[in-house]
C-alpha positions in Angstrom: 60.6 62.9 2.2 61.8 66.3 1.4 58.4 67.7 2.4 58.5 65.8 5.4 61.5 67.8 6.7 59.1 70.8 7.3 57.2 68.7 9.8 60.4 67.2 11.4 59.5 68.3 15.1 56.0 66.5 14.8 57.5 63.4 13.1 60.8 62.6 14.5 61.2 59.5 16.8 61.0 60.9 20.5 60.8 58.2 23.0 59.1 60.3 25.5 56.5 61.5 23.1 55.9 57.9 21.9 55.5 56.8 25.6 52.8 59.6 25.9 50.7 58.1 23.0 52.3 59.8 19.9 52.7 56.1 18.4 53.0 57.4 14.8 56.6 58.5 15.5 57.5 54.8 15.6 57.1 54.9 11.6 57.6 58.7 10.9 61.0 59.0 12.6 62.3 57.1 9.7 61.1 59.4 7.1 62.7 62.6 8.4 66.3 63.6 8.7 68.7 65.5 10.7 69.5 67.8 7.7 69.5 68.0 4.1 73.0 66.3 3.7 71.5 63.5 5.8 68.3 63.4 3.5 70.6 63.3 0.5 72.6 60.4 1.5 69.4 58.4 2.2 68.1 59.4 -1.1 71.1 58.4 -3.0 71.1 55.1 -1.3 67.3 54.7 -2.2 68.0 55.5 -6.1 71.0 53.0 -6.0 68.8 50.4 -4.4 66.1 51.0 -7.2 68.7 51.0 -9.9 70.3 47.5 -8.7 66.9 45.9 -8.2 64.9 47.2 -11.1 64.2 44.0 -12.3 63.9 42.2 -8.9 61.7 44.4 -6.9 58.0 44.8 -7.5 56.3 48.0 -6.3 54.0 46.3 -3.9 57.0 44.4 -2.4 58.8 47.6 -2.0 55.9 49.4 -0.6 55.0 46.5 1.9 58.6 45.9 3.0 59.1 49.7 3.5 56.2 50.1 5.8 57.0 46.9 7.7 60.6 47.8 8.0 59.7 51.2 9.5 57.3 50.0 12.0 59.6 47.3 13.1 62.8 49.4 13.2 60.7 52.1 15.2 59.4 49.5 17.6 62.7 48.0 18.2 64.5 51.2 18.7 61.8 51.9 21.5 62.0 48.6 23.0 65.6 47.6 23.0 67.6 51.0 22.5 67.2 52.2 26.1 69.6 55.2 25.8 68.0 56.4 22.5 65.6 59.2 23.1 65.7 60.9 19.7 66.0 59.3 16.1 65.7 60.6 12.6 66.7 58.6 9.3 65.9 56.1 6.8 69.1 54.3 6.8 67.9 51.1 8.9 64.9 50.8 6.6 67.1 51.3 3.5 69.7 48.6 4.7 66.8 46.2 5.2 65.4 47.0 1.6 68.7 46.1 0.1 68.7 42.9 2.0 65.0 42.1 0.8 66.3 42.7 -2.7 69.1 40.5 -2.3 67.0 37.7 -0.9 64.5 38.2 -3.8 67.3 38.0 -6.4 68.4 34.8 -4.5 64.9 33.3 -4.7 65.0 34.2 -8.6 68.2 32.2 -8.8 70.5 35.1 -9.3 72.8 33.7 -6.8 75.8 35.6 -7.4 74.3 39.0 -7.4 71.9 38.1 -4.3 74.6 36.5 -2.1 76.9 39.3 -3.2 74.6 42.2 -2.0 73.6 40.4 1.1 77.1 39.6 2.2 77.9 43.4 1.6 74.9 44.9 3.4 75.3 42.4 6.4 78.8 43.0 6.5 78.7 46.9 6.3 75.9 46.8 9.1 77.7 44.4 11.3 81.2 46.5 10.9 79.4 49.6 11.9 77.5 48.2 15.0 80.4 46.4 16.4 83.4 48.2 15.1 82.0 51.7 14.6 80.8 54.0 11.9 83.0 56.5 10.5 83.3 59.9 12.1 82.7 61.5 8.8 79.3 60.1 8.7 78.2 61.5 12.1 79.8 64.9 11.2 77.9 65.1 8.0 74.5 64.3 9.5 75.2 66.1 12.6 74.6 63.6 15.1 76.1 60.0 16.2 75.1 57.4 13.6 72.3 55.2 15.0 73.7 51.7 14.4 70.9 50.0 16.1 68.6 51.2 13.6 70.7 49.5 10.8 71.0 46.3 12.8 67.1 46.2 13.4 66.6 46.9 9.7 68.4 43.9 8.7 66.6 41.8 11.3 63.3 43.2 10.0 64.5 42.0 6.5 65.6 38.5 7.7 61.9 38.2 9.0 60.6 39.3 5.5 63.2 37.0 3.8 61.7 34.0 5.7 58.1 34.9 4.8 59.3 35.2 1.1 61.2 32.0 1.1 58.3 30.0 2.8 55.9 31.4 0.1 58.3 30.9 -2.8 59.0 27.2 -1.4 55.1 26.4 -1.1 54.4 28.2 -4.4 57.2 25.9 -6.1 55.7 22.7 -4.2 52.2 23.3 -5.2 53.5 23.8 -9.0 55.2 20.7 -8.9 52.4 18.6 -7.4 50.1 20.0 -9.9 52.0 18.6 -12.9 
């Protein structure tokens, strides 16, 4: 992500550019940041997520979830945030990854941890969206916090969670009928 900062202007989410065919910005806007403190915040969140879910998340699931959440968040920002013309940041995807990790923990029967993390993430995102983010965050990153991205991130994670739950249920069902 650090290297991508040098190409921010070509990668950042810009609604007008996306409308004119630069569709990659739907995804790449999630991987560039407004400034280095913004990047440091998201990288810190990434490391915390990795630490919390080191035994829960498989690399393949993180990669596929990141790709899906990036695309889902970008498409939703484009379609459902009419006043948002410009966006940069990974936090929507990051909140989604935390929720996917929590759902995965629940499916692995680590209920207290999984439900605890899920409640914290969903609560934080809903608080930020409906009550408002702190002024400190906006000052640090140099722009207002795009709370819609956070909401779309956990919405995308919910879709992933449904797929994971159905897959888990089908796997468990086929295992029990094979006995």
